[in-house]
C-alpha positions as CSV (number, residue, x, y, z in Angstrom):
1,M,-152.2,-130.8,93.2
2,Y,-149.9,-127.7,93.5
3,E,-147.6,-129.2,90.4
4,Y,-150.8,-129.3,88.5
5,E,-152.0,-125.8,89.2
6,I,-148.5,-124.6,88.3
7,Q,-148.5,-126.6,85.0
8,R,-151.8,-125.1,84.1
9,Y,-150.4,-121.5,84.6
10,R,-147.6,-122.2,82.6
11,S,-149.7,-123.5,79.8
12,A,-152.0,-120.6,79.8
13,D,-149.1,-118.3,79.6
14,L,-147.4,-119.9,76.6
15,I,-150.9,-119.8,75.0
16,R,-150.8,-116.3,76.2
17,R,-147.6,-115.4,74.6
18,G,-148.4,-117.6,71.5
19,A,-151.5,-115.4,70.6
20,E,-149.6,-112.0,71.4
21,A,-146.6,-113.4,69.0
22,R,-149.2,-113.8,66.3
23,L,-150.8,-110.4,66.8
24,A,-147.8,-109.0,66.3
25,R,-146.9,-110.8,63.2
26,E,-150.5,-110.2,61.9
27,A,-149.5,-106.5,62.5
28,V,-146.0,-106.2,60.7
29,L,-147.7,-108.2,57.8
30,A,-150.5,-105.9,57.6
31,R,-148.2,-102.8,57.5
32,R,-146.1,-104.3,54.8
33,A,-149.0,-105.1,52.8
34,A,-150.4,-101.2,53.1
35,R,-146.8,-100.4,52.0
36,R,-146.8,-102.4,48.9
37,A,-150.3,-101.7,48.1
38,A,-149.3,-97.9,48.3
39,R,-146.2,-98.3,46.3
40,R,-148.2,-100.1,43.4
41,T,-150.7,-97.1,43.6
42,G,-147.7,-94.7,43.7
43,R,-148.5,-93.3,47.2
44,R,-146.6,-92.8,50.2
45,T,-147.6,-93.7,53.5
46,G,-146.1,-93.0,57.1
47,R,-143.8,-90.4,58.3
48,H,-141.7,-90.3,55.2
49,E,-144.5,-89.3,53.0
50,A,-142.5,-85.9,51.8
51,S,-138.9,-87.4,51.5
52,G,-139.9,-90.1,49.1
53,T,-137.4,-92.6,51.1
54,E,-138.7,-96.3,51.5
55,S,-136.3,-96.7,54.5
56,H,-138.2,-97.1,58.1
57,T,-135.5,-94.7,59.5
58,P,-134.7,-91.2,58.2
59,H,-130.7,-92.4,58.5
60,H,-128.8,-93.2,55.9
61,R,-126.9,-96.3,55.9
62,R,-123.9,-95.4,54.8
63,H,-122.1,-92.1,54.6
64,R,-121.7,-91.2,50.9
65,S,-117.9,-91.4,50.6
66,A,-115.0,-92.9,53.1
67,R,-113.7,-89.2,53.5
68,S,-117.3,-88.5,55.0
69,A,-117.2,-91.5,57.0
70,R,-113.8,-90.9,58.5
71,S,-115.1,-87.4,59.3
72,A,-117.9,-88.4,60.9
73,R,-116.4,-90.7,63.4
74,A,-113.6,-88.1,64.5
75,A,-116.6,-85.9,65.4
């Protein structure tokens, strides 16, 4: 009987994890849809309204020139 209870616990845990993962995916999809809808209407949403960036982070992906990249590494 003990093994049966362990199997039921594991099964319930897998079902719970799956439900949490589905909720997380739905939240991501809803945020993406909201961004797309805002982009279509011309409005910005989120933290970067004033800056007008599309990125999820305020940092630039790359430095603008090789020289600034070198100086940033040296710093």
